[in-house]
C-alpha positions as CSV (number, residue, x, y, z in Angstrom):
1,X,142.1,118.3,124.5
2,X,141.7,115.3,122.4
3,X,142.8,116.2,119.0
4,X,146.6,115.9,120.3
5,X,145.9,112.2,120.3
6,X,146.9,110.1,117.4
7,X,146.5,106.9,116.0
8,X,142.5,105.0,115.1
9,X,140.8,101.9,115.4
10,X,140.6,99.6,112.7
11,X,137.2,99.0,111.5
12,X,137.4,94.9,111.8
13,X,137.3,95.4,115.5
14,X,133.5,95.3,114.6
15,X,130.7,93.1,112.9
16,X,130.1,95.2,109.5
17,X,126.5,94.4,109.9
18,X,124.8,95.8,113.0
19,X,124.3,99.6,113.6
20,X,126.6,100.9,110.5
21,X,125.3,104.1,111.2
22,X,126.7,104.7,114.6
23,X,130.0,102.6,113.8
24,X,130.3,105.1,110.7
25,X,130.3,108.2,112.9
26,X,132.9,106.5,115.2
27,X,135.4,106.5,112.8
28,X,134.8,109.6,111.7
29,X,135.3,110.6,114.9
30,X,138.7,109.0,115.4
31,X,139.9,109.7,112.6
32,X,139.1,113.5,113.1
33,X,140.6,113.4,116.5
34,X,143.5,111.0,116.1
35,X,141.9,109.8,119.8
36,X,143.3,106.1,120.0
37,X,140.6,103.2,121.8
38,X,141.9,99.6,122.5
39,X,139.4,96.8,122.5
40,X,140.6,93.8,124.9
41,X,138.7,91.6,127.6
42,X,135.2,92.3,126.3
43,X,135.7,96.5,126.7
44,X,137.4,99.1,124.3
45,X,139.5,101.5,126.2
46,X,141.0,104.9,125.9
47,X,143.9,106.1,128.1
48,X,144.3,104.2,131.3
49,X,146.9,106.5,130.9
50,X,145.9,109.0,128.3
51,X,148.9,110.3,125.9
52,X,151.0,113.1,127.4
53,X,150.3,111.9,131.3
54,X,152.9,112.4,133.3
55,X,152.9,111.1,137.0
56,X,150.9,109.0,139.1
57,X,147.6,107.1,138.7
58,X,144.7,109.2,140.0
59,X,143.5,108.2,143.7
60,X,141.1,106.2,144.8
61,X,137.2,107.4,144.0
62,X,138.0,109.2,141.1
63,X,136.1,106.8,138.8
64,X,132.5,106.8,137.7
65,X,130.1,104.2,136.6
66,X,128.0,104.5,133.6
67,X,124.8,102.4,133.1
68,X,121.4,102.6,131.1
69,X,123.5,103.3,127.8
70,X,121.5,102.8,124.8
71,X,123.3,99.6,123.0
72,X,124.0,101.6,119.5
73,X,125.5,104.8,121.5
74,X,129.7,105.1,121.4
75,X,132.7,106.8,122.9
76,X,132.1,109.8,120.0
77,X,128.8,110.8,122.1
78,X,130.0,109.6,125.7
79,X,133.7,110.2,125.7
80,X,133.5,114.2,124.5
81,X,130.5,114.1,127.2
82,X,132.5,113.1,130.3
83,X,135.7,115.0,129.6
84,X,133.6,118.4,129.5
85,X,134.0,118.7,133.0
86,X,137.6,117.6,133.4
87,X,140.3,116.3,131.5
88,X,139.9,111.9,131.5
89,X,142.7,109.4,132.4
90,X,140.4,106.3,131.3
91,X,136.9,105.2,129.6
92,X,136.0,102.0,129.3
93,X,133.0,101.0,127.3
94,X,132.0,97.1,127.9
95,X,131.0,95.6,124.2
96,X,129.4,92.4,122.8
97,X,131.0,90.3,120.4
98,X,128.4,91.7,117.7
99,X,129.8,95.4,118.3
100,X,127.0,96.8,120.6
101,X,127.9,98.2,123.6
102,X,126.6,96.4,126.8
103,X,125.2,98.7,128.1
104,X,127.9,100.8,131.1
105,X,131.2,102.5,131.1
106,X,132.9,103.6,133.7
107,X,134.9,107.1,132.8
108,X,137.7,107.7,135.4
109,X,138.9,111.7,136.4
110,X,142.1,112.9,137.7
111,X,140.6,113.5,141.0
112,X,137.6,113.3,142.9
113,X,136.2,116.5,142.7
114,X,135.4,115.6,138.7
115,X,133.7,112.8,140.0
116,X,131.1,114.7,142.3
117,X,130.5,116.9,139.4
118,X,130.0,113.8,136.4
119,X,127.7,113.0,139.0
120,X,125.4,116.0,139.9
121,X,125.4,116.7,136.3
122,X,125.0,113.9,133.9
123,X,123.3,110.9,136.0
124,X,119.5,111.1,134.5
125,X,120.9,113.0,131.6
126,X,119.2,111.9,128.6
127,X,121.9,111.0,126.5
128,X,119.6,110.8,123.3
129,X,115.5,111.5,123.8
130,X,113.8,109.1,125.9
131,X,117.4,107.6,127.3
132,X,118.7,109.0,130.5
133,X,121.8,107.5,131.7
134,X,122.6,106.6,135.3
135,X,126.1,107.6,136.9
136,X,126.7,107.1,140.2
137,X,130.5,106.3,142.1
138,X,132.2,103.6,141.0
139,X,134.2,101.0,143.6
140,X,137.5,99.4,142.8
141,X,136.1,95.9,143.4
142,X,138.9,93.0,144.2
143,X,136.9,90.3,145.2
144,X,134.7,87.4,143.7
145,X,132.9,84.6,145.1
146,X,132.9,81.0,142.8
147,X,130.1,78.8,144.1
148,X,129.3,75.2,143.3
149,X,132.4,73.2,144.4
150,X,132.7,69.7,145.4
151,X,132.3,69.9,149.8
152,X,135.3,67.6,150.2
153,X,137.3,70.4,148.3
154,X,140.5,72.0,150.4
155,X,141.8,75.7,150.4
156,X,145.6,74.1,149.7
157,X,144.2,72.3,146.8
158,X,142.1,74.9,145.1
159,X,144.2,77.7,145.6
160,X,147.1,76.7,143.2
161,X,144.8,76.0,140.6
162,X,143.3,79.6,140.8
163,X,147.0,80.4,140.8
164,X,147.7,78.9,137.9
165,X,144.5,79.9,136.1
166,X,144.1,83.7,137.4
167,X,147.2,85.7,138.3
168,X,147.3,88.4,140.6
169,X,145.2,85.9,143.3
170,X,146.0,86.9,146.4
171,X,144.3,84.6,148.8
172,X,140.9,82.1,149.2
173,X,138.3,81.3,151.8
174,X,136.1,78.4,151.7
175,X,132.6,78.7,153.2
176,X,129.3,76.2,153.2
177,X,126.9,77.7,150.2
178,X,123.8,79.9,151.2
179,X,123.0,79.1,147.7
180,X,123.5,75.1,146.6
181,X,123.1,72.5,149.4
182,X,126.3,70.4,149.6
183,X,128.3,72.6,147.8
184,X,131.1,75.3,148.7
185,X,131.4,78.7,148.1
186,X,135.0,80.0,147.8
187,X,136.0,84.1,148.4
188,X,138.7,84.6,145.8
189,X,140.8,88.3,146.7
190,X,142.8,89.7,144.3
191,X,145.9,92.1,143.7
192,X,143.6,94.7,141.8
193,X,140.5,95.5,140.4
194,X,142.0,94.7,136.6
195,X,143.2,91.0,138.0
196,X,139.7,90.9,139.1
197,X,137.7,91.5,136.5
198,X,140.2,89.5,134.1
199,X,139.8,86.2,136.6
200,X,136.0,87.1,136.8
201,X,136.4,86.7,132.6
202,X,138.8,84.0,132.3
203,X,136.7,81.5,135.1
204,X,132.8,82.5,133.8
205,X,134.4,82.0,129.2
206,X,132.6,78.7,128.2
207,X,131.2,76.0,130.8
208,X,134.3,75.9,132.8
209,X,134.4,73.2,135.3
210,X,136.3,73.3,138.0
211,X,137.5,70.0,139.7
212,X,134.9,67.9,137.7
213,X,132.2,70.7,139.1
214,X,130.2,73.2,136.9
215,X,131.2,76.4,138.8
216,X,129.0,80.5,138.6
217,X,131.3,83.0,139.3
218,X,130.6,86.5,140.3
219,X,131.5,89.8,142.1
220,X,131.6,89.6,145.6
221,X,129.2,92.0,147.1
222,X,129.2,93.7,150.5
223,X,125.8,91.7,151.7
224,X,126.8,88.2,150.2
225,X,130.2,88.5,152.4
226,X,128.2,89.6,155.3
227,X,125.9,86.7,155.0
228,X,128.7,84.5,154.6
229,X,130.6,85.9,157.7
230,X,127.4,86.6,159.8
231,X,128.8,89.6,160.4
232,X,128.1,93.9,159.9
233,X,130.3,95.4,157.3
234,X,131.5,98.3,158.4
235,X,130.5,101.8,156.8
236,X,127.9,99.7,155.0
237,X,124.2,101.4,155.4
238,X,122.9,98.1,153.6
239,X,122.0,97.8,149.5
240,X,118.9,96.3,149.6
241,X,115.8,97.8,151.9
242,X,114.9,96.3,155.1
243,X,111.9,95.4,154.7
244,X,113.0,92.8,151.9
245,X,114.3,89.5,152.8
246,X,117.7,88.7,151.4
247,X,117.7,85.5,149.6
248,X,121.0,84.5,147.6
249,X,121.8,86.6,144.6
250,X,123.2,83.1,142.4
251,X,119.5,82.4,141.3
252,X,121.3,79.7,138.8
253,X,121.8,82.5,136.0
254,X,123.8,79.6,133.5
255,X,121.9,76.7,135.0
256,X,119.3,74.8,132.5
257,X,116.9,76.0,130.5
258,X,113.6,77.9,132.2
259,X,110.0,76.4,131.4
260,X,108.2,79.2,130.3
261,X,105.2,77.3,131.2
262,X,106.3,78.0,134.6
263,X,105.7,81.7,134.3
264,X,102.8,83.7,135.2
265,X,101.4,85.5,131.6
266,X,102.8,88.0,129.6
267,X,103.7,91.0,131.5
268,X,102.7,89.6,135.2
269,X,106.3,89.2,136.8
270,X,107.8,92.4,134.7
271,X,105.0,94.4,136.3
272,X,105.7,92.5,140.0
273,X,109.6,93.6,139.8
274,X,108.5,96.9,138.6
275,X,106.1,97.7,141.4
276,X,108.5,95.9,144.1
277,X,111.1,98.2,142.7
278,X,108.8,101.1,142.6
279,X,107.9,100.2,146.4
280,X,111.3,100.5,147.6
281,X,112.8,103.8,146.0
282,X,115.1,101.6,143.7
283,X,114.1,103.5,140.6
284,X,112.6,101.4,137.3
285,X,114.6,98.4,135.9
286,X,115.9,98.7,132.5
287,X,116.1,95.3,130.5
288,X,118.6,94.9,127.6
289,X,118.5,91.0,126.0
290,X,120.1,89.6,123.0
291,X,119.6,86.3,121.7
292,X,123.1,84.6,121.4
293,X,122.1,80.8,120.4
294,X,120.1,78.0,119.6
295,X,120.8,74.5,120.4
296,X,119.9,71.5,118.6
297,X,116.3,70.9,120.6
298,X,115.5,74.9,119.9
299,X,116.3,76.1,123.1
300,X,117.4,79.6,122.9
301,X,120.0,81.6,124.9
302,X,119.5,85.2,125.4
303,X,122.6,87.8,126.9
304,X,120.9,89.6,129.7
305,X,121.7,93.0,131.4
306,X,119.3,94.9,133.7
307,X,120.0,98.6,135.5
308,X,118.3,99.3,138.7
309,X,119.2,102.7,139.8
310,X,119.6,102.6,143.1
311,X,121.9,99.2,143.0
312,X,124.9,99.7,143.0
313,X,126.1,97.3,139.5
314,X,123.5,96.4,137.0
315,X,123.3,92.6,137.0
316,X,124.4,90.6,133.5
317,X,124.8,87.1,132.6
318,X,123.3,84.6,130.2
319,X,119.8,82.3,130.4
320,X,118.7,79.0,128.5
321,X,114.3,79.9,127.2
322,X,112.5,76.5,126.5
323,X,110.0,76.7,123.5
324,X,106.5,76.2,124.5
325,X,103.3,77.5,122.5
326,X,102.4,80.3,125.3
327,X,102.5,82.7,122.1
328,X,105.0,85.2,124.4
329,X,107.9,86.5,122.2
330,X,110.9,84.9,122.8
331,X,112.5,88.7,124.4
332,X,109.7,88.7,126.6
333,X,110.0,85.2,128.0
334,X,113.9,85.9,128.5
335,X,112.6,89.2,130.6
336,X,110.2,87.3,132.5
337,X,112.7,84.7,133.4
338,X,115.2,87.0,134.2
339,X,112.8,89.5,136.5
340,X,111.7,85.8,138.7
341,X,114.9,85.6,139.3
342,X,115.5,89.4,140.1
343,X,113.2,89.0,142.7
344,X,114.9,86.1,144.4
345,X,117.5,88.5,144.4
346,X,115.6,91.1,145.9
347,X,114.1,88.5,148.0
348,X,110.6,89.5,146.9
349,X,109.5,86.4,145.5
350,X,106.7,85.7,143.4
351,X,104.0,83.7,145.3
């Protein structure tokens, strides 16, 4: 099937110094199959629609989310695997600036039946020895939340600004922020998942200030919406276990550096997070961290992604770590700091 596809991926799309062997294998596969991959907005995409496609796009519910992917695995391993049970309409692999994948991808099939087969066959499948992947149904998210807005900001002022910054915006609503005192949180609904994803990328790039305020942006999860409206979500049994008290999701992940003197001893926060996930049958969390920059004061900024198997989507973002003499390895500091914040997300803070 793939042999009929055409075009190549230019090698200059990736840094040449990172993961050369697997990138070379990917380029060889691209040349041999003639498959076309396009990199845009932090993701690399095949299809949508694929060559030779005729007719309408697949129905809603025809896509799977693939998590816990080792960062040095690429489409030459993933596409043939997921294409083995049915033709793919689209495959999207999320990428870092260095050419590693971000640990997750999306595969869209022609129908929902192939989604069920993919989940049954490939959830917990070892893509390489010791690396089982997570496969679950993907949902078309079209709503974002924007937190940290000024208390006097009006919807009639915010709407035209967001429409200018993010095409495809349908409507917004403002609420008192449950995460920041004397701040507002905006719900923003977009015309499609793609429009919302592009908007999210545009809004979070760099240190964006809206109306002079530092803001934070993420997907609007059902439990946050329930918190804002104080009503039950129809058909949603609840994402978090009832024994956990929800305490908010933002946790200031893009704010100032975390002082590692305030963190417990090495491994203790991570161990506590694992214990909480085990007790609530969420599955063991899997961490990915990458140091992306150091400022003049020596503070380190890490990109992170954490996949919790039975949580609906992975956690990802950036976090600053202060230097300290504790002896902890930098990645361990970052993991401990992120784990501390995820415990707040799960409503199970360290006491």
